[in-house]
C-alpha positions as CSV (number, residue, x, y, z in Angstrom):
1,M,104.8,142.4,82.2
2,T,104.1,143.7,78.4
3,F,104.3,146.8,79.4
4,Y,107.5,146.9,81.3
5,I,109.1,144.6,78.1
6,S,108.2,147.2,75.8
7,K,109.3,150.1,77.6
8,I,112.7,148.2,78.4
9,F,113.4,147.7,74.4
10,W,112.5,150.9,73.8
11,L,115.1,152.0,75.6
12,V,117.5,150.2,74.2
13,A,116.0,149.9,70.3
14,Q,116.1,153.5,69.7
15,P,118.5,155.2,67.2
16,L,120.5,157.1,69.2
17,S,120.3,154.5,72.0
18,L,121.6,151.7,68.9
19,A,124.2,153.9,67.5
20,L,125.6,154.4,71.6
21,L,125.4,150.8,71.4
22,L,127.1,150.1,68.2
23,L,129.7,152.5,69.2
24,L,130.2,151.1,72.6
25,A,130.3,147.5,70.8
26,G,133.6,149.2,68.3
27,L,135.2,150.1,71.4
28,L,135.3,146.4,72.8
29,A,135.7,144.7,69.7
30,G,139.0,146.7,68.9
31,L,139.9,146.2,72.3
32,L,140.1,142.6,71.7
33,K,141.5,143.3,68.4
34,W,138.5,141.9,66.6
35,N,139.2,144.3,63.7
36,R,136.4,143.7,61.0
37,V,133.6,143.9,64.3
38,R,135.4,146.9,64.8
39,T,135.1,148.2,61.2
40,F,131.5,146.9,61.2
41,A,129.9,148.8,64.2
42,S,131.8,151.8,64.2
43,V,130.1,152.1,60.5
44,A,126.7,151.0,60.6
45,A,126.6,153.6,63.7
46,A,128.2,156.8,62.1
47,L,125.4,155.7,59.2
48,L,123.1,155.5,61.6
49,L,122.9,158.6,63.0
50,F,124.0,160.4,59.9
51,V,120.8,158.9,58.3
52,T,119.1,160.4,61.5
53,L,120.4,163.7,62.5
54,F,121.1,165.0,58.6
55,T,118.5,163.4,56.8
56,S,114.8,163.6,56.0
57,T,114.4,160.4,56.8
58,G,112.4,160.6,59.8
59,S,109.4,163.3,58.2
60,V,109.1,160.5,55.3
61,L,108.6,157.7,57.8
62,L,106.4,159.7,59.8
63,Q,104.5,161.2,56.5
64,S,103.5,157.8,55.4
65,L,101.6,156.8,59.0
66,E,100.3,160.5,59.4
67,D,98.9,160.2,55.7
68,R,97.4,157.2,55.8
69,F,93.8,158.2,57.6
70,A,91.9,161.2,56.7
71,R,89.6,162.4,59.0
72,A,86.1,160.8,58.9
73,T,83.0,161.9,57.7
74,L,80.5,164.0,60.6
75,P,77.3,161.8,61.5
76,A,74.6,164.0,61.0
77,G,74.1,166.4,64.4
78,G,78.0,165.6,65.1
79,P,79.2,162.8,66.7
80,A,77.6,160.8,70.0
81,C,81.0,159.9,71.4
82,I,84.3,161.4,71.2
83,I,87.1,159.3,72.2
84,T,90.9,160.9,73.2
85,L,93.6,158.4,73.6
86,G,96.1,159.6,76.4
87,G,100.0,161.2,75.7
88,G,98.9,164.6,75.9
89,F,99.9,166.2,79.5
90,E,103.3,166.3,81.1
91,T,102.0,164.4,84.2
92,E,105.0,164.5,86.2
93,I,105.6,168.3,85.6
94,I,102.4,168.9,86.5
95,A,103.0,166.7,89.6
96,A,106.2,169.1,90.4
97,R,104.6,172.8,89.4
98,G,100.8,171.9,88.8
99,G,98.5,173.9,85.8
100,F,98.3,172.1,82.8
101,E,101.8,171.3,80.9
102,M,101.4,170.0,77.8
103,T,103.4,167.1,75.1
104,Q,103.6,167.6,71.4
105,A,100.5,165.3,71.3
106,G,98.3,168.1,73.4
107,D,96.8,169.1,70.4
108,R,94.8,165.7,71.0
109,F,93.4,167.4,73.8
110,I,92.7,170.6,72.3
111,E,91.1,169.6,69.7
112,T,88.5,167.0,71.4
113,L,87.8,170.4,73.5
114,R,87.0,172.4,70.4
115,L,85.0,169.5,69.5
116,A,83.4,169.2,72.8
117,Q,82.0,172.9,72.6
118,Q,80.7,172.3,69.3
119,F,79.3,169.4,69.7
120,P,77.8,169.8,73.5
121,Q,75.8,166.6,73.0
122,A,78.8,164.2,72.7
123,R,80.7,162.3,75.7
124,I,84.1,162.5,75.9
125,L,85.9,159.1,76.9
126,I,90.0,160.1,78.2
127,S,91.5,156.3,77.9
128,G,94.8,157.4,79.7
129,G,96.6,156.5,82.9
130,D,100.2,156.5,84.3
131,G,102.1,155.6,81.9
132,S,105.5,156.2,83.7
133,L,107.7,153.1,84.9
134,R,107.4,154.4,88.2
135,G,103.8,154.9,88.0
136,T,103.2,157.2,90.8
137,Y,101.6,160.4,88.7
138,E,98.3,161.3,88.0
139,G,97.4,159.5,84.4
140,D,95.9,161.7,81.3
141,A,92.1,160.9,82.2
142,V,92.8,162.7,85.8
143,V,94.6,165.5,84.3
144,G,92.0,165.8,81.1
145,T,89.0,166.2,82.7
146,R,90.6,169.0,85.1
147,F,91.9,170.1,82.3
148,F,87.6,170.1,80.4
149,E,86.2,171.6,83.3
150,T,88.3,174.5,83.3
151,F,86.7,175.5,80.3
152,G,83.7,174.7,80.6
153,V,83.4,171.5,80.0
154,P,81.4,169.5,82.8
155,A,82.8,166.0,84.5
156,T,79.5,164.5,84.0
157,R,79.9,164.7,80.0
158,V,83.3,162.8,80.8
159,V,83.9,158.9,81.0
160,R,87.5,158.0,82.4
161,D,89.5,155.2,81.5
162,T,92.4,156.1,84.5
163,E,94.3,152.8,84.3
164,S,95.7,152.2,80.7
165,R,99.7,152.7,80.0
166,D,99.8,152.1,76.1
167,T,97.9,151.8,73.3
168,F,96.4,148.5,73.3
169,E,95.0,148.9,77.2
170,N,93.5,152.0,75.7
171,A,91.6,149.4,73.4
172,A,90.7,147.0,75.6
173,N,89.7,149.5,78.0
174,T,87.5,152.0,76.5
175,Q,86.1,148.6,74.4
176,D,84.3,147.7,78.3
177,L,84.0,151.3,78.8
178,L,81.9,151.7,75.6
179,K,79.8,149.0,76.7
180,E,78.9,150.0,80.1
181,N,77.6,153.4,78.9
182,G,75.4,152.3,75.5
183,L,78.1,154.6,73.2
184,E,79.3,153.0,69.7
185,R,80.5,154.7,66.8
186,C,83.1,156.8,68.5
187,L,85.1,159.6,66.7
188,L,88.8,158.5,67.9
189,V,91.5,161.5,68.5
190,T,94.7,160.8,68.5
191,S,98.0,161.6,66.9
192,A,98.0,161.4,63.2
193,F,100.9,159.3,63.0
194,H,99.5,157.1,66.1
195,M,96.2,156.6,64.4
196,P,96.7,153.5,62.1
197,R,97.9,151.4,65.1
198,S,95.3,152.8,67.4
199,V,92.6,151.9,64.6
200,G,94.2,148.4,63.8
201,L,93.8,147.7,67.5
202,F,90.0,148.7,68.3
203,R,89.2,147.1,64.6
204,K,90.6,143.5,65.9
205,L,88.2,143.9,69.2
206,G,85.3,144.9,66.8
207,L,85.2,148.0,67.6
208,E,84.2,150.9,64.8
209,V,85.6,154.2,65.3
210,L,85.7,157.4,63.0
211,P,89.1,158.5,62.9
212,W,89.6,162.0,63.6
213,P,93.2,162.6,63.3
214,T,95.6,165.7,64.6
215,D,98.6,166.6,65.8
216,Y,100.3,166.5,62.9
217,R,103.8,166.4,62.7
218,T,104.9,167.0,58.7
219,T,103.3,168.9,55.9
220,G,103.0,166.2,53.8
221,R,105.1,167.3,51.1
222,A,108.2,165.6,52.9
223,S,110.6,163.8,49.8
224,L,113.9,162.3,50.9
225,A,116.8,164.3,50.8
226,L,120.0,165.8,53.0
227,D,118.5,168.1,55.9
228,L,121.8,169.4,57.5
229,T,119.7,172.6,59.1
230,Q,117.8,170.8,62.0
231,P,118.8,167.6,63.7
232,S,117.6,167.7,66.9
233,T,114.2,167.9,64.8
234,N,115.4,165.3,62.9
235,S,115.8,163.3,65.0
236,Q,113.0,163.1,67.1
237,L,111.2,162.6,64.5
238,M,112.7,159.5,63.1
239,T,112.7,158.3,66.7
240,T,109.2,158.6,66.8
241,A,108.4,157.4,63.4
242,A,110.7,154.1,64.1
243,R,108.7,153.7,67.6
244,E,105.4,153.5,65.7
245,W,106.5,151.1,62.7
246,T,107.9,148.8,65.3
247,G,105.0,149.1,67.4
248,L,102.9,148.3,63.7
249,L,105.2,145.2,63.1
250,F,105.1,144.1,66.6
251,Y,100.7,144.3,67.2
252,Y,100.8,142.3,63.8
253,L,102.6,139.7,64.8
254,A,101.5,139.4,68.3
255,G,98.0,138.7,66.9
256,R,96.5,141.8,68.2
257,T,95.8,143.5,64.8
258,H,94.3,142.2,61.4
259,A,96.9,143.8,59.1
260,F,100.5,145.7,59.4
261,F,99.4,148.6,58.1
262,P,95.7,149.5,58.6
263,Q,93.8,151.8,56.2
């Protein structure tokens, strides 16, 4: 139930959805002649759209997440295992067209493949089921196994969590699989902006992981400024940052992490 509530909540709470709701509220207030409410809602919607589309706010918010964890020092001889969190494949498109179609987070699997080839003794744990509301597609654990096999990494090296649909389930299911397979102190590969929340969840469960961030979306040099050149990109960055900061707050308030902003 929590999974579906979070999906529906984010559908409404993301910046562009909020701006639309504020505009609709302003129109309704105008029809009811609630002039102050109409003015407030209209100004708030315009301000939210301006900040989202025409400033670097999203880049700055995302950058602070990406800078939180550097890549860990690899243990002597390389890692015994590599945990890769799902979200890297366009599973709906793959179901329709076949092949391997990646999302922006596809770097998670490309980097894992590189590590798997560099350290052939390392086991790979892919955590990712079907995170769609319909639940009718192959998850990243299934597609990812085929992807690795295509590039010479045998399925016998892969441990699959095919059930998890969000980051909390990623951590909980991974805990059980690590115990079953006698694996510990694994590299954790996920998007850099996603690393604070992921590490926080694993730590809460008593699992020590070595962060290995990838899929950076910012240069590391962003500062607050007007940016009129790329409104669609600014919107994507703002949406991703807002979602991740909201997730950090929710997990902390729900007692799923020890700290609001793990470090």
